[in-house]
Backbone bond lengths (Angstrom), bond angles and torsions (degrees), N, CA, C in turn:
res aa  C-N    CA-C-N  psi(-1)  N-CA   C-N-CA  omega(-1)  CA-C   N-CA-C  phi
1 M - - - 1.415 - - 1.555 111.04 -
2 R 1.174 122.78 -22.51 1.424 123.28 179.22 1.536 112.57 -72.26
3 L 1.430 114.98 -26.27 1.405 117.33 178.58 1.492 117.68 -69.12
4 I 1.309 116.17 -21.11 1.437 119.40 -177.83 1.527 110.66 -66.64
5 P 1.313 121.67 -45.43 1.554 120.29 -178.44 1.508 105.11 -67.19
6 R 1.308 121.92 -36.12 1.492 119.01 -176.60 1.571 110.24 -68.48
7 Y 1.314 117.53 -34.25 1.437 121.93 174.53 1.542 108.91 -64.03
8 M 1.272 114.81 -42.97 1.506 117.50 -176.35 1.493 111.10 -69.74
9 I 1.341 117.42 -33.14 1.499 121.78 172.40 1.511 110.89 -61.03
10 L 1.366 116.60 -48.02 1.406 123.57 179.20 1.565 114.32 -56.58
11 I 1.357 107.12 -48.59 1.588 115.25 175.36 1.463 113.26 -55.02
12 V 1.289 118.23 -47.51 1.466 125.40 -174.87 1.614 105.85 -66.89
13 L 1.309 117.43 -46.21 1.486 120.54 177.23 1.549 111.07 -57.25
14 A 1.259 114.12 -46.45 1.448 123.29 178.39 1.562 113.60 -55.58
15 L 1.375 110.48 -46.08 1.464 117.25 -178.35 1.650 110.79 -67.90
16 L 1.384 110.90 -36.69 1.480 112.24 175.79 1.467 113.80 -68.88
17 A 1.280 120.41 -25.94 1.444 121.39 -176.78 1.605 111.99 -83.16
18 V 1.292 116.21 -8.41 1.511 122.33 177.09 1.479 107.08 -78.76
19 P 1.350 118.42 133.07 1.541 117.41 177.66 1.546 107.96 -69.69
20 P 1.376 115.10 155.44 1.488 116.72 178.75 1.500 110.47 -64.13
21 F 1.365 110.23 159.08 1.419 119.30 -179.71 1.557 113.76 -73.92
22 S 1.329 112.94 -36.66 1.428 115.33 179.55 1.549 108.89 -114.10
23 S 1.267 114.31 147.99 1.489 118.29 177.60 1.582 112.94 -112.27
24 A 1.225 115.91 164.41 1.508 118.26 -176.94 1.516 112.25 -72.47
25 Q 1.332 115.21 -23.32 1.464 119.96 -178.81 1.516 111.33 -77.24
26 E 1.285 119.06 142.10 1.426 123.72 172.56 1.561 111.96 -73.20
27 P 1.270 116.35 131.00 1.430 117.57 -176.94 1.501 115.32 -61.18
28 K 1.350 117.43 149.13 1.498 119.31 178.86 1.470 112.92 -63.77
29 Q 1.286 115.29 137.01 1.535 120.46 -175.35 1.472 102.13 -107.28
30 P 1.361 115.18 147.48 1.542 120.09 177.10 1.503 106.80 -66.57
31 P 1.350 114.19 156.19 1.470 120.39 -176.97 1.482 114.86 -61.44
32 E 1.318 117.72 -35.19 1.469 123.46 -177.18 1.538 113.68 -74.85
33 L 1.363 116.05 -8.66 1.437 115.54 176.82 1.456 116.75 -71.75
34 K 1.311 117.83 129.93 1.460 126.00 -177.46 1.493 106.74 -111.56
35 K 1.349 115.03 159.22 1.468 115.46 172.17 1.618 106.58 -143.07
36 V 1.353 109.42 153.81 1.408 117.21 177.39 1.546 110.86 -136.74
37 T 1.153 117.31 139.84 1.572 119.78 177.89 1.406 109.64 -97.74
38 V 1.314 117.88 128.77 1.522 121.96 -178.48 1.556 103.46 -113.93
39 A 1.397 113.15 -161.41 1.514 117.80 -174.62 1.470 113.76 -54.09
40 D 1.334 113.26 146.28 1.498 118.23 176.17 1.466 115.46 61.84
41 G 1.276 121.78 27.95 1.407 125.52 177.81 1.446 119.74 71.14
42 V 1.359 119.95 10.36 1.371 125.45 -178.28 1.482 109.87 -75.11
43 E 1.452 117.31 126.71 1.536 122.92 -176.85 1.511 103.11 -96.87
44 L 1.403 114.32 132.68 1.376 120.88 161.32 1.497 115.13 -106.77
45 R 1.260 119.95 133.97 1.504 120.75 178.23 1.449 109.76 -113.38
46 Y 1.261 118.88 144.59 1.404 124.96 -178.13 1.549 113.52 -151.65
47 V 1.337 116.44 161.53 1.423 125.22 176.93 1.469 107.38 -119.12
48 E 1.387 118.21 136.21 1.454 119.76 -174.73 1.542 101.12 -136.11
49 K 1.402 110.94 130.41 1.500 118.76 177.04 1.451 105.32 -138.03
50 G 1.399 110.63 153.91 1.503 116.71 170.05 1.577 111.88 80.38
51 K 1.289 111.01 174.53 1.528 118.28 179.72 1.554 109.58 -132.28
52 G 1.313 115.01 154.39 1.491 117.46 174.13 1.496 107.25 123.12
53 V 1.435 108.34 -151.03 1.441 116.54 -179.28 1.564 109.26 -69.05
54 P 1.329 118.44 130.79 1.409 121.00 -173.60 1.600 111.70 -73.55
55 V 1.319 118.19 136.32 1.436 124.33 169.97 1.515 102.59 -118.58
56 I 1.325 118.66 128.87 1.477 124.60 -178.97 1.498 108.19 -111.56
57 F 1.330 111.68 127.44 1.524 120.13 179.52 1.514 104.26 -104.46
58 V 1.308 114.49 126.63 1.480 126.24 -173.84 1.495 106.88 -112.64
59 H 1.368 117.19 120.66 1.495 118.93 176.18 1.555 107.53 -96.57
60 G 1.345 111.11 171.69 1.400 119.90 177.02 1.520 112.92 -155.96
61 A 1.268 119.83 -172.40 1.513 127.02 179.77 1.489 112.43 46.75
62 G 1.376 114.89 45.63 1.465 121.10 170.77 1.478 112.77 80.39
63 M 1.352 119.52 4.59 1.471 119.94 -178.50 1.475 108.83 -85.00
64 G 1.325 115.28 177.25 1.414 123.51 -177.99 1.576 115.41 -128.21
65 Y 1.292 117.12 -177.90 1.437 119.23 178.09 1.448 119.30 -53.11
66 S 1.389 116.05 -25.70 1.412 121.45 -178.64 1.536 112.03 -72.50
67 T 1.235 118.31 -9.60 1.483 123.29 175.58 1.568 105.87 -58.98
68 W 1.282 120.04 -35.41 1.391 124.78 -172.50 1.509 112.27 -98.12
69 D 1.309 121.93 10.80 1.449 121.73 -179.76 1.513 111.82 -54.87
70 N 1.209 126.50 -43.24 1.381 126.07 -176.69 1.589 114.99 -67.34
71 H 1.305 112.84 -23.06 1.433 121.17 -176.84 1.495 115.18 -93.74
72 L 1.346 117.09 -30.45 1.463 120.87 -175.98 1.571 113.17 -63.18
73 G 1.219 118.96 -36.92 1.493 122.80 -179.20 1.479 110.81 -62.59
74 P 1.330 121.89 -57.55 1.389 122.34 177.30 1.469 116.47 -60.38
75 F 1.317 119.10 -36.93 1.446 122.91 176.27 1.542 110.50 -72.28
76 A 1.276 120.37 -33.40 1.453 121.02 177.14 1.498 116.57 -66.95
77 E 1.289 118.89 -13.57 1.480 123.96 173.56 1.448 110.91 -63.69
78 S 1.357 120.73 -36.00 1.408 124.21 -176.76 1.493 115.42 -122.01
79 Y 1.382 116.76 -14.00 1.451 116.77 -175.70 1.562 109.93 -137.73
80 R 1.257 115.07 172.66 1.455 120.93 177.04 1.543 105.75 -94.86
81 A 1.308 115.49 95.78 1.546 123.94 -173.60 1.518 104.99 -85.50
82 I 1.378 115.28 131.68 1.420 126.57 -178.66 1.486 107.49 -130.99
83 A 1.309 120.55 126.78 1.517 126.60 175.98 1.519 109.23 -130.52
């Protein structure tokens, strides 16, 4: 029975030694990332590549524009790809 408190102490110390998942600094954004502020101060960020007829890639389920990284290059050869 004495071993259980010792293991709990080791687990707590191990968790305290792990760096936090999120940092106070904003992550670096790619240079092609643009942003626009719309009503009520909401910021929309997007990536735009290529020229021509626009093709818009819409993400969902908590994902971001980087979901479409593999597709933007090929589409940008013939279209204006926006994610």
